[in-house]
Biotite code that builds the C-alpha atoms (Angstrom):
import biotite.structure as struc

atoms = struc.array([
    struc.Atom([-0.158, 0.022, -0.021], chain_id="A", res_id=1, res_name="MET", atom_name="CA", element="C"),
    struc.Atom([1.103, 3.885, -0.538], chain_id="A", res_id=2, res_name="PRO", atom_name="CA", element="C"),
    struc.Atom([3.476, 4.935, 1.917], chain_id="A", res_id=3, res_name="LYS", atom_name="CA", element="C"),
    struc.Atom([2.272, 8.718, 1.027], chain_id="A", res_id=4, res_name="ARG", atom_name="CA", element="C"),
    struc.Atom([-1.221, 8.389, 2.118], chain_id="A", res_id=5, res_name="LEU", atom_name="CA", element="C"),
    struc.Atom([-0.240, 6.057, 5.562], chain_id="A", res_id=6, res_name="PHE", atom_name="CA", element="C"),
    struc.Atom([1.631, 9.464, 6.400], chain_id="A", res_id=7, res_name="VAL", atom_name="CA", element="C"),
    struc.Atom([-0.848, 11.635, 5.930], chain_id="A", res_id=8, res_name="VAL", atom_name="CA", element="C"),
    struc.Atom([-3.550, 9.816, 7.506], chain_id="A", res_id=9, res_name="TYR", atom_name="CA", element="C"),
    struc.Atom([-1.260, 8.774, 10.241], chain_id="A", res_id=10, res_name="GLY", atom_name="CA", element="C"),
    struc.Atom([-0.833, 12.999, 10.571], chain_id="A", res_id=11, res_name="ILE", atom_name="CA", element="C"),
    struc.Atom([-4.647, 12.819, 10.592], chain_id="A", res_id=12, res_name="SER", atom_name="CA", element="C"),
    struc.Atom([-5.230, 10.921, 13.333], chain_id="A", res_id=13, res_name="LEU", atom_name="CA", element="C"),
    struc.Atom([-2.137, 11.956, 15.361], chain_id="A", res_id=14, res_name="VAL", atom_name="CA", element="C"),
    struc.Atom([-4.491, 15.274, 14.453], chain_id="A", res_id=15, res_name="VAL", atom_name="CA", element="C"),
    struc.Atom([-7.891, 13.484, 16.364], chain_id="A", res_id=16, res_name="PHE", atom_name="CA", element="C"),
    struc.Atom([-6.113, 11.668, 19.053], chain_id="A", res_id=17, res_name="LEU", atom_name="CA", element="C"),
    struc.Atom([-4.806, 15.452, 20.588], chain_id="A", res_id=18, res_name="PHE", atom_name="CA", element="C"),
    struc.Atom([-8.303, 16.837, 19.739], chain_id="A", res_id=19, res_name="SER", atom_name="CA", element="C"),
    struc.Atom([-9.130, 14.581, 22.115], chain_id="A", res_id=20, res_name="LEU", atom_name="CA", element="C"),
    struc.Atom([-7.081, 14.733, 24.470], chain_id="A", res_id=21, res_name="LEU", atom_name="CA", element="C"),
    struc.Atom([-7.598, 18.315, 24.739], chain_id="A", res_id=22, res_name="TYR", atom_name="CA", element="C"),
    struc.Atom([-11.777, 18.103, 25.005], chain_id="A", res_id=23, res_name="VAL", atom_name="CA", element="C"),
    struc.Atom([-10.423, 15.526, 27.956], chain_id="A", res_id=24, res_name="ALA", atom_name="CA", element="C"),
    struc.Atom([-8.371, 17.526, 29.696], chain_id="A", res_id=25, res_name="VAL", atom_name="CA", element="C"),
    struc.Atom([-10.061, 21.327, 29.194], chain_id="A", res_id=26, res_name="TYR", atom_name="CA", element="C"),
    struc.Atom([-13.550, 19.732, 29.661], chain_id="A", res_id=27, res_name="THR", atom_name="CA", element="C"),
    struc.Atom([-13.408, 17.872, 32.962], chain_id="A", res_id=28, res_name="ARG", atom_name="CA", element="C"),
    struc.Atom([-14.391, 20.707, 35.146], chain_id="A", res_id=29, res_name="GLY", atom_name="CA", element="C"),
    struc.Atom([-16.984, 22.100, 33.123], chain_id="A", res_id=30, res_name="LEU", atom_name="CA", element="C"),
    struc.Atom([-20.142, 21.642, 33.985], chain_id="A", res_id=31, res_name="SER", atom_name="CA", element="C"),
    struc.Atom([-23.945, 22.632, 33.029], chain_id="A", res_id=32, res_name="GLY", atom_name="CA", element="C"),
    struc.Atom([-24.879, 24.507, 29.581], chain_id="A", res_id=33, res_name="ALA", atom_name="CA", element="C"),
    struc.Atom([-21.997, 25.009, 27.811], chain_id="A", res_id=34, res_name="LEU", atom_name="CA", element="C"),
    struc.Atom([-21.812, 26.906, 24.288], chain_id="A", res_id=35, res_name="ILE", atom_name="CA", element="C"),
    struc.Atom([-21.389, 25.034, 21.436], chain_id="A", res_id=36, res_name="THR", atom_name="CA", element="C"),
    struc.Atom([-22.028, 27.545, 18.604], chain_id="A", res_id=37, res_name="HIS", atom_name="CA", element="C"),
    struc.Atom([-21.594, 31.095, 18.505], chain_id="A", res_id=38, res_name="TYR", atom_name="CA", element="C"),
    struc.Atom([-22.583, 33.062, 15.816], chain_id="A", res_id=39, res_name="ASP", atom_name="CA", element="C"),
    struc.Atom([-20.893, 36.547, 15.459], chain_id="A", res_id=40, res_name="PRO", atom_name="CA", element="C"),
    struc.Atom([-24.349, 38.862, 14.288], chain_id="A", res_id=41, res_name="LEU", atom_name="CA", element="C"),
    struc.Atom([-26.522, 36.620, 16.718], chain_id="A", res_id=42, res_name="ARG", atom_name="CA", element="C"),
    struc.Atom([-24.642, 35.609, 20.062], chain_id="A", res_id=43, res_name="GLY", atom_name="CA", element="C"),
    struc.Atom([-24.813, 31.884, 21.509], chain_id="A", res_id=44, res_name="ILE", atom_name="CA", element="C"),
    struc.Atom([-26.845, 30.034, 19.168], chain_id="A", res_id=45, res_name="ASP", atom_name="CA", element="C"),
    struc.Atom([-26.914, 26.382, 20.898], chain_id="A", res_id=46, res_name="TYR", atom_name="CA", element="C"),
    struc.Atom([-26.098, 25.589, 23.862], chain_id="A", res_id=47, res_name="LEU", atom_name="CA", element="C"),
    struc.Atom([-25.074, 21.538, 25.517], chain_id="A", res_id=48, res_name="GLY", atom_name="CA", element="C"),
    struc.Atom([-22.957, 19.753, 27.271], chain_id="A", res_id=49, res_name="ASP", atom_name="CA", element="C"),
    struc.Atom([-19.239, 18.524, 27.489], chain_id="A", res_id=50, res_name="ARG", atom_name="CA", element="C"),
    struc.Atom([-20.303, 15.380, 25.677], chain_id="A", res_id=51, res_name="PHE", atom_name="CA", element="C"),
    struc.Atom([-21.102, 17.267, 22.773], chain_id="A", res_id=52, res_name="ASP", atom_name="CA", element="C"),
    struc.Atom([-17.589, 18.084, 22.319], chain_id="A", res_id=53, res_name="PHE", atom_name="CA", element="C"),
    struc.Atom([-16.898, 14.274, 22.068], chain_id="A", res_id=54, res_name="TYR", atom_name="CA", element="C"),
    struc.Atom([-20.121, 13.943, 19.423], chain_id="A", res_id=55, res_name="ARG", atom_name="CA", element="C"),
    struc.Atom([-18.666, 16.577, 16.818], chain_id="A", res_id=56, res_name="ILE", atom_name="CA", element="C"),
    struc.Atom([-15.245, 14.273, 17.134], chain_id="A", res_id=57, res_name="LEU", atom_name="CA", element="C"),
    struc.Atom([-17.068, 11.209, 16.905], chain_id="A", res_id=58, res_name="PHE", atom_name="CA", element="C"),
    struc.Atom([-18.838, 12.260, 13.836], chain_id="A", res_id=59, res_name="GLY", atom_name="CA", element="C"),
    struc.Atom([-15.147, 13.885, 12.325], chain_id="A", res_id=60, res_name="THR", atom_name="CA", element="C"),
    struc.Atom([-13.610, 10.205, 12.917], chain_id="A", res_id=61, res_name="PHE", atom_name="CA", element="C"),
    struc.Atom([-16.709, 7.834, 11.217], chain_id="A", res_id=62, res_name="LEU", atom_name="CA", element="C"),
    struc.Atom([-16.323, 10.487, 8.049], chain_id="A", res_id=63, res_name="ILE", atom_name="CA", element="C"),
    struc.Atom([-12.081, 10.195, 8.709], chain_id="A", res_id=64, res_name="SER", atom_name="CA", element="C"),
    struc.Atom([-12.830, 5.957, 8.373], chain_id="A", res_id=65, res_name="LEU", atom_name="CA", element="C"),
    struc.Atom([-14.785, 6.361, 5.608], chain_id="A", res_id=66, res_name="PHE", atom_name="CA", element="C"),
    struc.Atom([-12.461, 8.726, 3.778], chain_id="A", res_id=67, res_name="ASN", atom_name="CA", element="C"),
    struc.Atom([-9.533, 6.086, 4.434], chain_id="A", res_id=68, res_name="PHE", atom_name="CA", element="C"),
    struc.Atom([-11.752, 2.833, 2.964], chain_id="A", res_id=69, res_name="GLY", atom_name="CA", element="C"),
    struc.Atom([-12.525, 5.666, -0.620], chain_id="A", res_id=70, res_name="ILE", atom_name="CA", element="C"),
    struc.Atom([-8.927, 6.731, -0.456], chain_id="A", res_id=71, res_name="SER", atom_name="CA", element="C"),
    struc.Atom([-8.101, 3.009, -0.304], chain_id="A", res_id=72, res_name="MET", atom_name="CA", element="C"),
    struc.Atom([-10.492, 1.758, -3.433], chain_id="A", res_id=73, res_name="LEU", atom_name="CA", element="C"),
    struc.Atom([-9.122, 4.777, -5.515], chain_id="A", res_id=74, res_name="LEU", atom_name="CA", element="C"),
    struc.Atom([-5.811, 4.223, -4.897], chain_id="A", res_id=75, res_name="TYR", atom_name="CA", element="C"),
    struc.Atom([-6.231, 1.323, -7.135], chain_id="A", res_id=76, res_name="ILE", atom_name="CA", element="C"),
    struc.Atom([-7.599, 3.427, -10.180], chain_id="A", res_id=77, res_name="ARG", atom_name="CA", element="C"),
    struc.Atom([-7.305, 7.063, -10.369], chain_id="A", res_id=78, res_name="ILE", atom_name="CA", element="C"),
    struc.Atom([-4.141, 8.366, -7.450], chain_id="A", res_id=79, res_name="ARG", atom_name="CA", element="C"),
    struc.Atom([-4.857, 11.840, -7.414], chain_id="A", res_id=80, res_name="PHE", atom_name="CA", element="C"),
    struc.Atom([-8.068, 11.435, -6.477], chain_id="A", res_id=81, res_name="PHE", atom_name="CA", element="C"),
    struc.Atom([-7.116, 9.496, -3.358], chain_id="A", res_id=82, res_name="ALA", atom_name="CA", element="C"),
    struc.Atom([-4.508, 12.040, -2.455], chain_id="A", res_id=83, res_name="TYR", atom_name="CA", element="C"),
    struc.Atom([-7.271, 14.752, -2.810], chain_id="A", res_id=84, res_name="PHE", atom_name="CA", element="C"),
    struc.Atom([-9.176, 12.839, -0.446], chain_id="A", res_id=85, res_name="VAL", atom_name="CA", element="C"),
    struc.Atom([-6.354, 12.029, 2.056], chain_id="A", res_id=86, res_name="ALA", atom_name="CA", element="C"),
    struc.Atom([-5.601, 15.500, 2.252], chain_id="A", res_id=87, res_name="GLY", atom_name="CA", element="C"),
    struc.Atom([-9.546, 16.922, 2.652], chain_id="A", res_id=88, res_name="PHE", atom_name="CA", element="C"),
    struc.Atom([-9.425, 14.601, 5.452], chain_id="A", res_id=89, res_name="THR", atom_name="CA", element="C"),
    struc.Atom([-6.293, 15.623, 7.072], chain_id="A", res_id=90, res_name="LEU", atom_name="CA", element="C"),
    struc.Atom([-8.208, 19.492, 6.384], chain_id="A", res_id=91, res_name="PHE", atom_name="CA", element="C"),
    struc.Atom([-11.234, 18.503, 8.074], chain_id="A", res_id=92, res_name="LEU", atom_name="CA", element="C"),
    struc.Atom([-9.262, 17.005, 11.469], chain_id="A", res_id=93, res_name="ASN", atom_name="CA", element="C"),
    struc.Atom([-7.345, 20.278, 11.580], chain_id="A", res_id=94, res_name="VAL", atom_name="CA", element="C"),
    struc.Atom([-10.936, 22.115, 11.134], chain_id="A", res_id=95, res_name="LEU", atom_name="CA", element="C"),
    struc.Atom([-12.185, 19.798, 14.319], chain_id="A", res_id=96, res_name="ALA", atom_name="CA", element="C"),
    struc.Atom([-9.583, 21.124, 16.433], chain_id="A", res_id=97, res_name="LEU", atom_name="CA", element="C"),
    struc.Atom([-9.294, 24.680, 15.451], chain_id="A", res_id=98, res_name="VAL", atom_name="CA", element="C"),
    struc.Atom([-13.282, 24.839, 15.865], chain_id="A", res_id=99, res_name="GLY", atom_name="CA", element="C"),
    struc.Atom([-13.230, 22.534, 19.197], chain_id="A", res_id=100, res_name="ILE", atom_name="CA", element="C"),
    struc.Atom([-10.415, 24.527, 20.903], chain_id="A", res_id=101, res_name="MET", atom_name="CA", element="C"),
    struc.Atom([-12.771, 27.839, 19.720], chain_id="A", res_id=102, res_name="TYR", atom_name="CA", element="C"),
    struc.Atom([-15.492, 26.395, 21.821], chain_id="A", res_id=103, res_name="LEU", atom_name="CA", element="C"),
    struc.Atom([-13.673, 25.326, 24.611], chain_id="A", res_id=104, res_name="ILE", atom_name="CA", element="C"),
    struc.Atom([-12.393, 28.719, 24.900], chain_id="A", res_id=105, res_name="GLY", atom_name="CA", element="C"),
    struc.Atom([-15.143, 30.626, 24.897], chain_id="A", res_id=106, res_name="LEU", atom_name="CA", element="C"),
    struc.Atom([-16.739, 28.540, 27.937], chain_id="A", res_id=107, res_name="ASN", atom_name="CA", element="C"),
    struc.Atom([-13.564, 28.278, 29.611], chain_id="A", res_id=108, res_name="VAL", atom_name="CA", element="C"),
])
């Protein structure tokens, strides 16, 4: 199997695990209603609990697994799209990390 794809997915996994660790450390002491969506025009839109952050990361993980399977299948036929999907997965994990850090920063 291709080493470059595994490197990109390995970096995505490291970013995901860092996100999971960040949520575990910084939401441990938080309780009650937490801000889960903030809009600069309307202010706070949605409130939730600390497990909503885990749900966001779980959705990101499922999309990453799905993209991994697709890129392994695409690598046989069209390598460019396999690398494109891998890059999108890395972008998605970084975007989830930035979003989680922002939301936790609003709540701390």
